[in-house]
LUMGU-691103 format. One record per residue (C-alpha): residue in three letters; x, y, z. Coordinates in steps of 0.2 Angstrom, whole numbers, plus 2048, in hexadecimal, padded with zeros to 3 digits. Layout:
LUMGU-691103
AlaXYZ ...
end
This chain:
LUMGU-691103
Met31D9E1D79 Ala31A9F4D74 Ser30B9F7D69 Glu305A07D60 Arg2F4A0DD62 Leu2EEA14D52 Asn2E0A1FD4D Arg2DAA1AD3B Gly2CDA25D33 Gly2C7A2DD43 Asp2C4A1CD4C Cys2C2A20D5E Ser2BFA0FD64 Gly2D0A0DD6D Arg2D49FDD64 Trp2E79F7D64 Phe2F19F3D55 Met3029EBD52 Arg30D9EFD43 Ala3119E1D37 Asp3229DED3C Gln31D9DCD4F Leu30F9CFD49 Ala31B9C5D40 Leu3269C4D4E Leu3189BED5A Val3139B1D4E Ser3259AAD4D Leu3269A9D60 Gly3169A0D61 Ala31C993D54 Val32B98FD5F Ala32098DD6E Val315982D66 Ala324977D5F Gly32B977D71 Cys31B96FD78 Gly319963D6B Ala32B95CD6E Gly32795AD81 Ser318950D7E Leu322942D75 Thr32E940D85 Pro327931D90 Asp323938DA2 Pro32E930DAE Gly32092DDBA Thr316925DAD Ala32491ADA7 Gly326914DB9 Thr31390FDBA Gly315904DAA Gly3248FBDB2 Asp3188F7DC1 Thr30A8F1DB6 Gly3178E5DAE Gly31C8DFDBF Thr3098DADC2 Thr3088D1DB2 Gly3178C7DB7 Ser30F8C2DC7 Gly3008BBDBD Gly30C8AFDB4 Val3128A7DC6 Ser30089FDC7 Gly302896DB7 Thr31288FDBD Thr307885DC9 Gly2FF87DDBB Ser30F878DB3 Gly31286EDC3 Gly305861DBC Thr2F7864DC8 Gly2F1875DC4 Gly2DF877DBF Ala2D786CDCB Ser2C5871DCE Leu2BD868DDE Pro2AD86DDE7 Gln2AC875DF9 Thr2AF868E07 Cys2AA867E19 Pro2B285DE28 Ala2AE84BE2B Thr2B183EE39 Cys2B182BE37 Asp2A082AE3E Thr29A837E31 Pro29082FE22 Ala297833E11 Gly28D840E08 Thr28A841DF5 Val299838DEB Tyr2A3845DDF Thr2A783EDCE Phe2B9844DCA Ser2BD84BDB9 Ser2D0848DB8 Asp2DE83EDC1 Val2E4850DC6 Asp2D3853DD0 Val2D6842DD9 Ala2E7845DDE Thr2E4857DE4 Ala2D5851DEE Leu2E0843DF6 Thr2EE84FDFB Gly2EF852E0E Lys2EF847E1E Trp2E083AE20 Gln2DB82FE2F Ile2D781DE2A Cys2C7818E32 Ser2C5808E3C Gly2BF7F9E31 Ser2CB7FCE22 Gly2D47EBE25 Asn2E47EAE1B Thr2DF7F5E0D Phe2EF800E0F His2FB7F1E13 Ala3027FCE21 Pro30B7F8E32 Pro2FF7F6E40 Asp303807E49 Val2FD811E39 Ile2EE81CE3D Gly2EE826E2D Val2F582AE1C Glu2FD83AE14 Tyr2FC83DE02 Gly309849DFC Pro307857DEE Ala30584EDDD Ser30E851DCD Val313847DBE Gln31C838DC4 Pro32682BDBA Arg32081ADBD Ala324808DB7 Tyr31580ADAB Gly31981BDA5 Thr31582BDAE Ala30682FDBA Ile2FF83DDC5 Gly306839DD6 Gly31183CDE4 Asp318837DF5 Leu30E82DE02 Phe31182BE15 Tyr309820E22 Leu30582AE32 Val306824E44 Ala30282CE54 Gly30E839E5A Ala310844E69 Asn308853E61 Gly2FC849E55 Pro2FD83FE45 Glu31083EE3E Arg319834E31 Gly31F823E36 Leu33281FE34 Gly339813E29 Phe33880CE18 Asp326804E1C Tyr31F815E1F Gln32481CE0F Leu31C819DFE Thr316822DEE Tyr306823DE6 Asp2FD827DD5 Val2ED829DCE Thr2E9822DBD Pro2D9823DB2 Gly2CE812DB2 Gly2C0818DA7 Pro2B4826DA6 Gly2B082DDB6 Trp2BB821DC1 Tyr2CD820DC6 Gln2DA814DCE Leu2E5818DDD Asn2F580FDDD Met30080FDEC His312809DEA Pro31D803DF8 Thr32B800DEB Pro32C806DD9 Asn3277F5DD2 Ser31A7F0DDF Gly3097F7DE3 Phe2F77F6DE9 Gly2E8801DEA Gly2D7802DE5 Ser2C980EDDE Pro2C681EDE7 Arg2B5826DEA Tyr2B4838DF2 Ser2A6840DFD Pro2AB853DFD Cys29F858E0B Pro2A184FE17 Glu2B284DE10 Glu2B783AE0F Phe2C082EE04 Glu2BC81CE01 Ile2C9811DFA Ser2C2801DF4 Gly2CC7F2DED Gly2BC7EDDE3 Ser2B87DDDEC Ala2AB7D9DF9 Ala2B87D1E05 Pro2B87D9E17 Gly2C57E6E18 Asp2C77E9E07 Arg2C07FBE09 Ala2C780AE13 Ile2BF81AE19 Leu2CA829E1A Val2C5839E22 Arg2D1849E25 Phe2DA84BE35 
end
């Protein structure tokens, strides 16, 4: 923009001055520029919007962990475990706080140690038992936390599920009183046997007891 250099009253400082009409035009242009900048700031940045979408996806992933809880066995809190053999004495007995804890600790494959007698009412070739993942199950007496149960036999590559009706059962865990629970095993929906479980996390062992002093009324389980 052209400017005029004016000398007022003998001023020799060499300062520059604008005419009033030029100054007004400059102010007007400045206002337009400011308005344009303000309008741009209200438009979401495409990159920022994409980042927000990613964050939303992450939140959704967090919701998946809640789905596990809806299955009926979420929230189990168990102590650290260590391996055991049938010759290892049990450690400190852990007191379960819920039927969910009992079922979660039972889940998996267990060797039935010798001396268990007929605690499991199993065929003679059975060497172990497998408790499947637990959820809320319908039972003749209502609902309970439980799942499928399989008797295990010696296979070519290790323990495997036996074949036939006699090797497939169901199980559930029901509260029996403060701090203790009943383990029920069902060959058919309207039949069953079981006992009270006690649990040693380290070394990890289960004792399944029918509650009597009769020989063979107690089984010790250790993980395969």
